[in-house]
C-alpha positions in Angstrom: 0.0 0.4 0.1 2.6 2.2 1.0 4.6 1.8 -2.6 1.0 2.3 -4.2 0.9 5.6 -2.6 4.0 7.1 -3.3 3.2 5.8 -7.1 0.3 7.9 -6.8 1.6 10.8 -5.9 4.1 10.8 -8.2 1.7 10.6 -11.2 0.0 13.6 -9.4 3.1 15.6 -9.3 3.9 15.1 -13.0 0.7 16.2 -14.0 0.0 19.0 -11.8 3.1 20.4 -13.5 1.1 19.9 -17.1 -1.7 21.6 -16.0 -0.6 24.4 -14.2 0.4 25.4 -17.9 -3.5 25.5 -18.6 -4.2 26.8 -15.2 -2.4 29.7 -15.4 -3.8 30.5 -18.9 -7.1 30.4 -17.8 -5.9 32.9 -15.2 -4.5 35.2 -17.4 -7.8 35.4 -19.6 -9.8 35.6 -15.9 -8.1 38.4 -15.2 -8.4 40.3 -18.6 -11.6 39.1 -18.8 -12.7 40.8 -15.3 -10.4 43.9 -15.5 -10.8 44.8 -18.9 -14.1 43.2 -20.6 -13.9 40.5 -23.4 -11.1 39.8 -25.7 -10.9 38.4 -28.9 -10.4 38.5 -32.8 -12.4 38.5 -35.2 -11.7 38.2 -38.7 -14.1 40.1 -41.4 -15.1 39.7 -44.8 -15.3 43.0 -47.1 -18.7 41.4 -47.8 -21.8 40.4 -46.3 -23.8 37.7 -47.2 -21.2 36.2 -49.4 -21.4 32.4 -49.1 -18.6 32.2 -51.7 -16.0 34.4 -50.3 -12.9 32.8 -48.9 -10.7 36.0 -47.6 -10.6 37.4 -44.4 -8.3 39.9 -44.6 -8.9 42.3 -41.9 -8.3 40.9 -37.8 -10.1 43.0 -35.1 -9.1 43.0 -31.7 -12.6 43.7 -30.1 -12.8 44.9 -26.2 -16.4 46.2 -26.5 -19.6 45.3 -27.5 -19.7 48.7 -30.3 -16.1 47.0 -32.0 -18.1 43.2 -31.7 -21.2 45.1 -33.1 -19.4 47.0 -36.0 -17.0 43.7 -36.7 -19.5 41.0 -37.0 -21.8 43.2 -39.7 -19.4 41.8 -42.5 -19.0 38.0 -43.0 -16.8 36.7 -40.4 -14.9 34.1 -39.1 -13.2 33.4 -35.8 -10.0 31.0 -36.9 -6.5 32.1 -37.7 -6.2 30.8 -41.2 -2.8 30.6 -43.3 -3.2 33.7 -45.6 -6.4 35.0 -44.5 -7.5 32.0 -47.0 -10.7 30.1 -45.1 -10.6 26.2 -45.1 -9.8 23.5 -42.9 -6.4 23.1 -43.9 -5.4 26.2 -43.7 -6.5 26.5 -39.9 -3.8 27.9 -37.5 -5.5 28.1 -34.3 -8.6 30.3 -32.0 -9.7 30.4 -29.0 -13.1 30.6 -29.1 -15.7 27.8 -29.8 -18.4 29.1 -31.6 -21.8 26.8 -32.1 -25.0 28.0 -33.5 -28.4 27.5 -31.8 -31.1 27.5 -34.1 -33.8 25.8 -31.8 -34.6 23.0 -34.3 -35.3 20.2 -32.2 -38.5 20.9 -31.3 -41.5 23.4 -32.7 -42.9 23.7 -29.3 -41.7 27.3 -27.6 -41.9 25.8 -24.4 -39.0 23.5 -25.5 -36.6 26.5 -27.0 -33.0 27.8 -25.8 -33.5 31.5 -24.8 -30.6 33.4 -23.6 -31.8 33.3 -19.9 -31.5 29.3 -20.4 -28.2 29.2 -21.9 -26.7 31.2 -18.8 -28.6 28.8 -16.7 -26.6 26.2 -18.3 -23.0 27.7 -18.5 -23.5 30.4 -15.4 -19.9 30.6 -14.9 -18.6 30.8 -18.7 -17.8 33.6 -20.2 -19.2 34.2 -23.5 -21.3 36.3 -26.3 -24.2 35.7 -27.6 -25.3 37.1 -30.9 -28.5 36.5 -32.6 -28.3 35.4 -36.2 -30.1 37.3 -39.4 -33.2 34.9 -39.0 -33.2 35.4 -35.5 -37.1 35.9 -34.6 -38.0 34.9 -39.0 -39.4 32.1 -40.5 -36.8 29.8 -41.7 -37.7 27.4 -44.6 -40.7 25.4 -43.3 -39.9 26.4 -39.8 -41.5 29.8 -38.0 -40.0 31.8 -36.3 -38.0 31.7 -33.3 -34.9 32.7 -31.2 -31.2 31.4 -33.2 -28.2 32.6 -32.7 -24.8 32.1 -32.0 -22.2 31.7 -29.0 -18.5 32.7 -28.5 -17.2 30.8 -25.9 -13.9 31.4 -24.5 -11.6 28.6 -24.6 -8.4 27.3 -23.9 -5.8 27.5 -26.7 -6.9 25.2 -29.5 -4.0 24.8 -32.4 -5.7 22.4 -34.9 -9.0 21.8 -36.7 -9.1 18.4 -35.2 -9.3 20.1 -31.3 -12.1 22.0 -32.3 -14.6 19.7 -33.9 -13.5 17.6 -30.7 -14.1 20.1 -28.1 -17.8 21.0 -29.8 -19.0 17.5 -30.0 -18.4 17.0 -26.1 -19.9 20.1 -25.8 -23.1 18.3 -27.7 -23.5 15.9 -24.9 -23.4 18.2 -22.3 -25.9 20.7 -24.4 -27.7 19.0 -27.2 -29.2 21.6 -28.5 -26.7 22.8 -31.0 -26.6 22.3 -34.6 -24.4 19.9 -35.5 -23.6 20.4 -38.8 -21.7 23.7 -38.0 -18.6 22.2 -35.9 -16.2 22.4 -38.5 -13.1 24.4 -38.3 -14.1 26.0 -41.8 -16.7 27.9 -41.4 -17.7 31.4 -41.3 -20.7 33.2 -40.2 -22.9 35.7 -42.1 -22.4 39.3 -41.0 -25.9 40.9 -39.4 -26.2 44.5 -38.8 -29.2 43.9 -36.4 -27.8 41.6 -33.9 -28.6 41.9 -30.4 -25.5 41.1 -28.1 -25.2 39.8 -24.7 -21.7 39.6 -23.1 -21.9 37.0 -20.3 -19.0 37.6 -17.8 -17.8 34.6 -16.4 -14.9 33.0 -14.3 -13.8 29.9 -16.4 -13.2 28.4 -20.5 -15.4 26.4 -22.0 -12.9 23.5 -22.0 -12.7 23.8 -17.9 -16.3 23.8 -17.4 -16.5 20.7 -19.8 -13.6 19.0 -17.9 -15.6 19.6 -14.6 -19.0 18.3 -16.0 -17.0 15.2 -17.1 -15.5 15.1 -13.9 -18.7 14.6 -12.1 -19.9 12.1 -14.3 -17.5 9.3 -14.1 -18.9 6.5 -12.2 -18.0 4.2 -14.5 -15.1 1.1 -13.9 -11.9 1.3 -15.3 -10.9 -2.2 -17.5 -7.6 -3.7 -17.7 -5.4 -2.1 -20.2 -6.4 1.5 -19.9 -6.2 2.1 -16.3 -2.7 4.4 -17.4 -4.1 6.8 -19.6 -7.5 6.9 -18.0 -6.3 7.7 -14.6 -4.3 10.6 -16.0 -6.7 12.0 -17.5 -8.9 11.7 -14.4 -5.9 13.1 -12.3 -5.9 16.1 -14.8 -9.7 16.5 -13.7 -9.0 16.2 -9.8 -5.9 18.6 -10.0 -7.6 21.3 -11.9 -11.2 20.6 -9.3 -9.2 21.1 -6.1 -5.8 21.8 -6.8 -2.3 20.1 -5.6 -3.4 19.7 -1.8 -4.9 16.3 0.1 -8.2 16.7 -1.2 -7.1 15.6 -4.6 -5.0 12.8 -3.0 -8.0 11.7 -1.4 -10.0 11.8 -4.8 -7.5 10.1 -6.8 -7.1 7.2 -4.4 -10.8 6.7 -4.8 -10.8 7.1 -8.6 -8.2 4.4 -8.6 -10.4 2.0 -6.5 -12.1 1.8 -9.7 -9.9 -0.3 -11.8 -10.7 -3.7 -12.2 -8.9 -5.9 -11.3 -7.6 -3.4 -8.3 -4.2 -2.2 -9.0 -0.9 -3.9 -7.5 
């Protein structure tokens, strides 16, 4: 048991070094959010409503609602693309995830997701909600209803697959976003009439999902995937509790899920 305890402490210490890098990045962003408001870069085109366009040459550093409203009047993206040319293969990175909510899951307005309901589901997450061009308008055979984009702040994302994977995790937690809009090569139509809501919070979407996934951990850990699984769970524990005795005890409890038991 003593040998096992030492091994667990070594694993936690090693993981903590990696976690601290992410925590520092989140803390830095949190400080900026609380002291200076939201900050992001929007890359906009010279046009509005042109789904054939792939060039987004204007990079706009957004720190106020007025700057945000002005930028989204034009077709725009939130991703850094090589040579400003929009395509998945040119994706270089982002620090936001931007899903759509068209409320197509039901024609009953009592089931629709509103800005208030979104805030209840993501109470501590930094995001910007802005309505799309079909908000409260007829869209095909669908009646007028709330339709909007959500700019969730995230930990840095450096490749297209990572971006899609994060949105797929988001969909599992909150299955009301449009699954057809998860790729990293998409753009957003400009809308001069967007309604904008800045939702202040103290965490990123990345960290929020990790906490939710950690809370849902109640399965066994089978032989053959114990090392990878325990390391992932150690990351969740350390992000939730920090480097403390509570983390150690939580990790011990997680290790008891191994079947067969750890030696």
